[in-house]
VOPAGU-2260 file (C-alpha; in pm, 1 decimal, decimal comma):
REM VOPAGU-2260
SITE   aa  ch    i         X         Y         Z
SITE  MET   A    0   20422,1   15679,4   13138,4
SITE  THR   A    1   20778,0   15710,3   13263,4
SITE  TYR   A    2   20958,5   15540,6   13549,0
SITE  ALA   A    3   20985,8   15871,0   13736,6
SITE  GLU   A    4   20607,8   15926,9   13720,0
SITE  LEU   A    5   20527,9   15573,6   13835,5
SITE  SER   A    6   20784,1   15595,4   14113,3
SITE  ALA   A    7   20645,7   15927,9   14237,2
SITE  ILE   A    8   20291,7   15788,1   14239,3
SITE  ARG   A    9   20401,2   15484,1   14441,2
SITE  GLU   A   10   20587,9   15702,1   14689,8
SITE  ARG   A   11   20283,8   15925,1   14733,7
SITE  SER   A   12   20058,3   15624,0   14782,5
SITE  TYR   A   13   20294,0   15493,1   15053,5
SITE  ARG   A   14   20246,7   15822,2   15236,0
SITE  ASN   A   15   19869,4   15844,9   15200,8
SITE  GLY   A   16   19818,3   15477,4   15292,0
SITE  ASN   A   17   19653,2   15370,0   14968,5
SITE  TRP   A   18   19929,7   15126,4   14873,4
SITE  ARG   A   19   19814,7   14880,4   15140,0
SITE  LYS   A   20   19457,0   14897,3   15009,0
SITE  LEU   A   21   19557,7   14738,1   14678,1
SITE  THR   A   22   19520,4   14366,1   14623,0
SITE  ARG   A   23   19831,8   14153,4   14586,2
SITE  THR   A   24   19768,5   14122,9   14214,3
SITE  GLU   A   25   19740,9   14500,4   14171,0
SITE  ARG   A   26   20061,6   14555,6   14367,6
SITE  ALA   A   27   20244,8   14292,3   14166,1
SITE  LEU   A   28   20125,9   14440,4   13836,0
SITE  TYR   A   29   20226,7   14789,6   13946,1
SITE  ASN   A   30   20571,7   14673,2   14058,9
SITE  ALA   A   31   20622,5   14477,2   13736,6
SITE  SER   A   32   20520,9   14783,2   13534,9
SITE  LEU   A   33   20758,0   14995,1   13737,4
SITE  GLY   A   34   21041,0   14752,5   13661,6
SITE  LEU   A   35   20952,1   14747,9   13292,5
SITE  ALA   A   36   20944,2   15127,3   13281,0
SITE  ARG   A   37   21283,5   15135,6   13449,6
SITE  LEU   A   38   21430,2   14905,7   13183,8
SITE  ARG   A   39   21266,8   15068,2   12881,1
SITE  GLY   A   40   21238,2   15426,9   12997,8
SITE  LYS   A   41   20861,2   15451,0   12954,9
SITE  LEU   A   42   20550,7   15241,0   12900,9
SITE  VAL   A   43   20361,1   15264,0   12572,5
SITE  ASN   A   44   20141,7   14951,3   12566,2
SITE  SER   A   45   19784,6   15080,5   12566,1
SITE  ALA   A   46   19636,5   14770,6   12736,3
SITE  LEU   A   47   19891,0   14790,8   13017,4
SITE  LEU   A   48   19838,6   15165,7   13055,4
SITE  ALA   A   49   19460,8   15119,2   13071,9
SITE  THR   A   50   19499,7   14867,4   13353,9
SITE  LEU   A   51   19750,4   15090,3   13530,8
SITE  ARG   A   52   19515,2   15389,0   13514,0
SITE  GLY   A   53   19262,1   15202,4   13727,8
SITE  ILE   A   54   19530,6   15122,2   13983,8
SITE  ILE   A   55   19665,7   15478,1   13978,4
SITE  VAL   A   56   19319,4   15617,8   14048,4
SITE  LYS   A   57   19305,9   15399,7   14359,7
SITE  LEU   A   58   19655,7   15503,5   14463,4
SITE  LEU   A   59   19595,6   15877,4   14432,3
SITE  ARG   A   60   19250,9   15878,0   14590,0
SITE  ARG   A   61   19227,3   16119,4   14879,6
SITE  PHE   A   62   19012,4   16095,2   15189,9
SITE  ALA   A   63   18816,0   16402,8   15081,5
SITE  ASP   A   64   18728,9   16228,4   14753,6
SITE  VAL   A   65   18584,7   15932,9   14944,5
SITE  VAL   A   66   18382,0   16161,6   15171,1
SITE  PHE   A   67   18254,4   16364,1   14876,4
SITE  GLU   A   68   18153,0   16047,5   14689,0
SITE  LEU   A   69   17958,9   15919,3   14991,5
SITE  GLY   A   70   17790,1   16258,0   15027,6
SITE  ALA   A   71   17699,2   16273,8   14659,6
SITE  ARG   A   72   17538,2   15929,2   14676,7
SITE  ARG   A   73   17339,6   16028,8   14985,8
SITE  ALA   A   74   17234,6   16358,5   14824,6
SITE  GLU   A   75   17104,7   16171,8   14518,2
SITE  ALA   A   76   16911,2   15930,3   14739,3
SITE  LEU   A   77   16757,8   16223,7   14929,1
SITE  ARG   A   78   16679,3   16405,3   14603,5
SITE  GLU   A   79   16490,9   16101,7   14473,9
SITE  LEU   A   80   16306,0   16056,1   14804,8
SITE  TYR   A   81   16204,9   16422,0   14824,0
SITE  ARG   A   82   16101,8   16431,7   14458,0
SITE  ARG   A   83   15888,4   16119,5   14497,8
SITE  ASN   A   84   15716,1   16264,0   14807,5
SITE  GLY   A   85   15663,0   16612,8   14662,3
SITE  VAL   A   86   15884,1   16797,3   14909,8
SITE  PHE   A   87   16034,9   17022,0   14641,6
SITE  SER   A   88   15690,8   17160,3   14554,2
SITE  TRP   A   89   15654,6   17327,5   14894,8
SITE  LEU   A   90   16026,9   17374,0   14969,7
SITE  PRO   A   91   16208,0   17451,3   14640,8
SITE  LEU   A   92   16522,0   17585,8   14813,3
SITE  LEU   A   93   16598,5   17238,1   14940,3
SITE  GLU   A   94   16692,0   17123,3   14591,0
SITE  GLY   A   95   16962,2   17391,6   14580,0
SITE  LEU   A   96   17092,7   17274,4   14917,1
SITE  LEU   A   97   17142,8   16924,3   14778,1
SITE  ASP   A   98   17373,1   17076,8   14514,1
SITE  ASP   A   99   17578,5   17273,4   14768,9
SITE  GLU   A  100   17930,7   17134,4   14798,0
SITE  GLY   A  101   17956,1   17206,9   15170,8
SITE  TYR   A  102   17631,8   17025,2   15242,5
SITE  VAL   A  103   17738,3   16728,9   15029,6
SITE  LEU   A  104   18064,9   16707,0   15227,1
SITE  TRP   A  105   17867,9   16724,1   15552,2
SITE  LEU   A  106   17644,8   16441,1   15430,9
SITE  GLY   A  107   17955,1   16239,6   15341,9
SITE  ASN   A  108   18108,8   16295,2   15685,7
SITE  ARG   A  109   17781,9   16193,7   15845,9
SITE  GLU   A  110   17763,5   15875,5   15637,0
SITE  LEU   A  111   18123,7   15788,5   15722,3
SITE  ILE   A  112   18067,4   15839,1   16094,2
SITE  LEU   A  113   17745,6   15637,2   16091,8
SITE  LYS   A  114   17917,6   15359,8   15896,2
SITE  GLY   A  115   18205,1   15364,2   16147,2
SITE  ILE   A  116   17977,8   15310,4   16446,2
SITE  GLY   A  117   17773,3   15046,6   16266,0
SITE  VAL   A  118   17446,4   15236,1   16221,9
SITE  VAL   A  119   17438,4   15228,1   15841,3
């Protein structure tokens, strides 16, 4: 991973607000890696790159990804509830709805709103 790539990721994370969501240790490791990449040109240590990948995933995470993840978790919970109670036997189209991307995003938005007002 080169200095230019790491620098661009940090700049993007400043803009999307994810930089402030990192812990101090994660920020320090990222900055140290950035400095090392600047000195050497690129990073090749596999252990360091593995740790950085986890941080980079956090830095590049978008709001839509968070909403979709919340919706997917809720859809799985509903799928299990409906399967256990036999709802799919008399309403088989509902299982297809739980796979619909738009519905999953709606569920995620709903979960986020309910979490924001303290209901969930």
